[in-house]
C-alpha positions as CSV (number, residue, x, y, z in Angstrom):
1,X,-13.7,-9.9,-1.1
2,X,-15.9,-6.7,-1.1
3,X,-14.8,-3.4,-2.6
4,X,-13.9,-1.8,0.8
5,X,-12.0,-4.7,2.1
6,X,-10.1,-5.1,-1.2
7,X,-9.1,-1.3,-1.4
8,X,-8.1,-1.4,2.4
9,X,-6.3,-4.9,2.6
10,X,-2.9,-3.5,3.1
11,X,-3.7,-0.4,5.2
12,X,-1.8,-0.7,8.5
13,X,-0.8,2.4,10.5
14,X,2.4,2.3,12.3
15,X,3.3,5.0,14.9
16,X,0.3,7.1,13.9
17,X,0.4,10.9,15.1
18,X,-2.6,11.8,17.2
19,X,-3.1,15.1,18.5
20,X,-6.1,17.0,20.2
21,X,-5.9,20.7,19.7
22,X,-8.0,23.4,21.7
23,X,-8.5,26.8,19.9
24,X,-10.3,29.9,20.7
25,X,-11.7,31.8,17.7
26,X,-10.5,33.1,15.5
27,X,-8.2,30.5,14.6
28,X,-6.6,28.9,11.6
29,X,-3.8,26.4,10.8
30,X,-2.1,25.8,7.5
31,X,-1.3,22.1,7.4
32,X,2.1,21.3,5.8
33,X,3.2,18.2,7.6
34,X,3.4,16.0,4.5
35,X,1.4,13.3,6.0
36,X,-0.2,11.1,3.1
37,X,-3.6,10.9,4.7
38,X,-5.1,12.6,7.7
39,X,-8.5,12.0,9.7
40,X,-10.0,14.9,11.7
41,X,-13.0,15.2,13.8
42,X,-14.5,17.7,16.3
43,X,-15.0,16.8,19.7
44,X,-16.4,20.4,20.5
45,X,-17.3,23.3,18.0
46,X,-16.7,23.2,14.3
47,X,-14.0,23.7,11.8
48,X,-13.8,24.3,8.1
49,X,-11.3,22.3,6.0
50,X,-10.2,24.8,3.1
51,X,-8.2,22.6,0.4
52,X,-6.4,24.7,-2.1
53,X,-8.4,24.8,-5.4
54,X,-11.4,23.1,-3.9
55,X,-14.6,24.4,-2.1
56,X,-14.3,24.7,2.0
57,X,-15.9,21.8,3.8
58,X,-17.5,22.2,7.1
59,X,-17.2,19.5,9.8
60,X,-19.2,19.4,13.1
61,X,-19.1,17.4,16.3
62,X,-18.6,13.9,15.3
63,X,-18.2,14.3,11.6
64,X,-14.9,12.7,10.3
65,X,-12.9,14.3,7.5
66,X,-10.4,12.2,5.6
67,X,-7.9,14.5,3.8
68,X,-5.4,13.5,1.2
69,X,-1.9,14.9,2.0
70,X,-1.0,15.9,-1.6
71,X,-3.7,18.7,-1.3
72,X,-2.5,21.7,0.7
73,X,-5.1,22.8,3.1
74,X,-6.1,24.9,5.9
75,X,-8.3,24.0,9.1
76,X,-10.0,27.1,10.5
77,X,-12.9,28.5,12.4
78,X,-14.0,30.3,9.3
79,X,-13.0,30.1,5.6
80,X,-12.2,33.7,5.6
81,X,-9.8,33.5,8.7
82,X,-6.0,33.8,7.6
83,X,-3.8,31.2,8.9
84,X,-1.5,32.4,11.7
85,X,0.4,29.3,12.0
86,X,1.9,26.8,9.7
87,X,2.0,23.0,11.1
88,X,4.9,21.0,9.7
89,X,6.1,17.6,10.5
90,X,8.5,19.0,13.1
91,X,5.4,20.6,15.1
92,X,3.6,18.6,17.7
93,X,1.7,21.5,19.4
94,X,1.8,24.3,17.0
95,X,2.0,27.7,18.4
96,X,0.7,26.6,21.7
97,X,2.0,25.4,25.1
98,X,1.4,21.5,25.7
99,X,-0.5,20.7,28.6
100,X,-0.9,17.2,30.2
101,X,-1.5,14.7,28.7
102,X,1.4,15.3,26.1
103,X,-0.9,14.7,23.2
104,X,-3.2,17.7,24.0
105,X,-2.2,21.1,22.9
106,X,-3.8,24.2,24.3
107,X,-5.6,25.4,27.3
108,X,-9.4,24.3,27.9
109,X,-11.6,27.5,27.8
110,X,-15.3,28.2,27.2
111,X,-16.0,28.7,23.7
112,X,-12.9,26.9,22.5
113,X,-13.1,24.2,19.7
114,X,-11.6,20.8,20.2
115,X,-9.9,19.2,17.0
116,X,-9.0,15.8,17.1
117,X,-6.7,14.5,14.5
118,X,-4.8,11.5,13.4
119,X,-2.4,10.9,10.5
120,X,-0.8,8.0,8.8
121,X,2.8,9.3,8.6
122,X,4.2,6.8,6.1
123,X,3.2,6.3,2.5
124,X,4.2,2.6,2.9
125,X,1.1,2.3,5.1
126,X,-1.2,3.0,2.5
127,X,-1.3,1.8,-1.2
128,X,-1.4,4.3,-4.0
129,X,-4.4,2.9,-5.4
130,X,-6.2,3.9,-2.1
131,X,-4.8,7.5,-2.3
132,X,-5.8,7.7,-5.9
133,X,-9.4,6.5,-5.1
134,X,-10.2,9.2,-2.6
135,X,-11.5,12.7,-3.1
136,X,-9.3,15.6,-1.9
137,X,-11.5,15.9,1.1
138,X,-14.0,13.3,2.2
139,X,-16.6,14.0,5.0
140,X,-18.6,11.3,6.8
141,X,-21.4,12.8,8.8
142,X,-21.7,12.2,12.4
143,X,-24.6,10.0,12.0
144,X,-22.7,7.7,9.7
145,X,-19.4,7.8,11.4
146,X,-18.0,5.4,14.0
147,X,-18.7,7.4,17.2
148,X,-17.4,4.8,19.3
149,X,-14.1,4.8,17.7
150,X,-13.7,8.5,18.1
151,X,-14.7,8.3,21.7
152,X,-12.1,5.6,22.4
153,X,-9.4,7.7,20.7
154,X,-10.4,10.7,22.8
155,X,-10.2,8.7,25.9
156,X,-6.9,6.9,24.9
157,X,-5.0,10.1,24.4
158,X,-6.3,11.8,27.6
159,X,-3.6,9.9,29.6
160,X,-0.5,7.8,29.1
161,X,-1.0,4.0,29.2
162,X,1.0,0.9,28.4
163,X,0.6,-0.4,24.8
164,X,-1.0,3.1,23.9
165,X,0.8,3.5,20.4
166,X,-0.4,0.1,19.3
167,X,-3.8,1.1,20.5
168,X,-4.0,4.3,18.6
169,X,-2.5,2.7,15.4
170,X,-5.5,0.1,15.3
171,X,-8.0,2.8,16.1
172,X,-6.8,5.0,13.3
173,X,-7.1,2.1,10.9
174,X,-10.6,1.4,12.2
175,X,-11.6,5.0,11.7
176,X,-10.5,4.9,8.3
177,X,-12.0,1.6,7.2
178,X,-15.4,2.7,8.9
179,X,-15.3,6.2,7.2
180,X,-14.7,4.5,3.9
181,X,-17.4,1.9,4.3
182,X,-19.8,4.5,5.0
183,X,-18.7,6.6,1.9
184,X,-19.4,3.6,-0.1
185,X,-22.7,3.1,1.1
186,X,-23.9,6.5,0.2
187,X,-26.1,6.6,-2.9
188,X,-24.4,8.3,-5.9
189,X,-20.8,8.1,-4.2
190,X,-18.0,9.2,-6.4
191,X,-15.9,6.3,-5.6
192,X,-13.7,4.9,-8.6
193,X,-15.7,3.0,-11.0
194,X,-13.3,-0.2,-10.6
195,X,-14.3,-0.2,-7.0
196,X,-18.1,-0.2,-7.7
197,X,-17.4,-2.8,-10.5
198,X,-16.1,-5.3,-7.8
199,X,-19.6,-6.0,-7.0
200,X,-20.6,-7.1,-10.6
201,X,-21.0,-10.8,-11.1
202,X,-18.9,-10.6,-14.3
203,X,-16.3,-7.8,-14.0
204,X,-15.9,-8.3,-10.4
205,X,-14.2,-11.7,-10.7
206,X,-12.3,-10.4,-13.7
207,X,-11.0,-7.7,-11.8
208,X,-9.8,-9.9,-8.7
209,X,-8.1,-12.2,-11.1
210,X,-6.0,-9.0,-12.5
211,X,-5.5,-7.8,-9.0
212,X,-4.3,-11.1,-7.6
213,X,-2.3,-12.4,-10.5
214,X,-0.8,-9.3,-12.5
215,X,2.2,-11.2,-13.4
216,X,0.1,-13.7,-15.5
217,X,0.3,-12.9,-19.2
218,X,-3.3,-12.1,-19.5
219,X,-5.2,-11.5,-22.7
220,X,-9.0,-10.6,-22.8
221,X,-9.7,-13.9,-24.2
222,X,-8.0,-15.7,-21.5
223,X,-9.8,-13.6,-18.8
224,X,-13.2,-14.2,-20.4
225,X,-12.6,-17.9,-20.4
226,X,-11.8,-17.6,-16.7
227,X,-15.1,-15.8,-15.8
228,X,-17.2,-17.8,-18.2
229,X,-18.3,-15.3,-20.7
230,X,-17.4,-14.3,-24.3
231,X,-14.4,-12.2,-25.1
232,X,-16.7,-9.5,-26.7
233,X,-19.1,-9.6,-23.7
234,X,-16.3,-9.1,-21.0
235,X,-14.7,-6.3,-23.1
236,X,-18.0,-4.6,-23.4
237,X,-19.1,-4.9,-19.9
238,X,-15.7,-4.2,-18.4
239,X,-15.2,-1.1,-20.4
240,X,-18.9,0.2,-19.6
241,X,-18.3,-0.3,-15.9
242,X,-14.7,0.4,-15.4
243,X,-14.3,3.2,-17.9
244,X,-11.5,1.4,-19.8
245,X,-10.7,-1.8,-21.5
246,X,-9.4,-4.8,-19.5
247,X,-5.8,-4.6,-20.7
248,X,-5.5,-1.0,-20.3
249,X,-6.7,-1.4,-16.7
250,X,-4.3,-4.2,-16.3
251,X,-1.4,-1.9,-17.3
252,X,-2.4,0.7,-14.8
253,X,-2.8,-1.8,-12.1
254,X,0.7,-3.0,-12.6
255,X,2.1,0.3,-12.7
256,X,0.3,1.1,-9.3
257,X,1.8,-2.0,-7.8
258,X,5.2,-1.0,-9.3
259,X,5.0,2.4,-7.8
260,X,4.2,1.0,-4.2
261,X,7.0,-1.5,-4.6
262,X,9.6,1.1,-5.7
263,X,8.7,3.2,-2.4
264,X,8.3,0.3,-0.1
265,X,11.3,-2.0,-1.0
266,X,14.7,-1.7,-2.1
267,X,14.3,-4.3,-4.9
268,X,15.9,-3.5,-8.4
269,X,13.8,-2.2,-11.0
270,X,14.1,-5.4,-12.9
271,X,13.0,-7.5,-10.0
272,X,10.0,-5.2,-9.6
273,X,9.2,-5.4,-13.3
274,X,9.1,-9.3,-13.2
275,X,6.9,-9.1,-10.0
276,X,4.2,-7.0,-11.7
277,X,4.2,-8.8,-15.1
278,X,6.9,-7.1,-17.2
279,X,9.8,-9.0,-18.9
280,X,12.5,-6.5,-17.8
281,X,13.3,-3.2,-16.4
282,X,13.2,-1.5,-19.9
283,X,9.7,-2.6,-20.3
284,X,8.6,-1.5,-17.1
285,X,10.2,1.9,-17.5
286,X,8.5,2.5,-20.9
287,X,5.1,1.7,-19.3
288,X,5.9,3.6,-16.2
289,X,7.0,6.7,-18.1
290,X,3.9,6.6,-20.4
291,X,1.5,6.5,-17.6
292,X,3.2,8.4,-14.9
293,X,5.4,10.8,-16.9
294,X,8.5,9.9,-14.9
295,X,11.0,6.9,-14.8
296,X,10.8,4.4,-12.0
297,X,14.1,5.5,-10.6
298,X,12.8,9.1,-10.3
299,X,9.6,8.0,-8.6
300,X,11.6,6.0,-6.0
301,X,13.8,8.9,-5.2
302,X,11.1,11.7,-5.1
303,X,10.0,13.0,-1.9
304,X,6.9,11.5,-0.3
305,X,5.0,14.7,-0.5
306,X,5.5,15.0,-4.1
307,X,3.2,12.2,-5.2
308,X,0.2,13.2,-7.0
309,X,-3.3,11.6,-7.2
310,X,-5.1,10.9,-10.4
């Protein structure tokens, strides 16, 4: 499995929220919906994505912006424009009358910008390791973005049709997969080291063994034997490409899996511990607290918007 497929294997939108918003300058929307991941593109005009504590990013027609939900941000015609509206999870057409079709907000006019956005509303649709892999804002230029997908979304939301929600869900999946594939193809991309290392002939197989069977009581010697190299060679190459030793990576991987299971299931902490390779709830709690700074039960009970990417 290649790096993008491995990263996106569990992504599947359900009841994704799409909207087409028509705005005349000056305009600025403060985004506070709590959605874990949002994709946005311009059908007409341009917009600036202004994430807190990060540089503003310009998107034009056909560009696709992938924005992590843990980073508060504003979308505006100009970085200096003060937001006049705050978009929350309760809003569908913020500060504007909805026109037909129901997924379009605002009134068409000359010089108006048209923003198309789609959001993954539930954190269970996206693994924490995907969210941890992404930068705060990722922009894929129009020449590298899946224009056919954008056009299909724009056409689909222009009128109500049978099976529309399912079609929109799959289109959002396709847009995300295509955007990340383009991102990975860029020279010098800042994708996480472990993603790049999946293509290495030695470290890639070792990573997949850890990913596929985290419950196994792995040792570096055992892992090296499986991939056909010496223990020292694997440890050296793994650390150089991934940025941490194999067993440290395994611990972080097990905790990432546990974090997803805590949010997505009602399994007990003890059951989850055994699923990800720990003997009992206490062992998982100690490792979880050391890496995440919180107990598994507190992570499970926290509000979705409170997660933090590393």
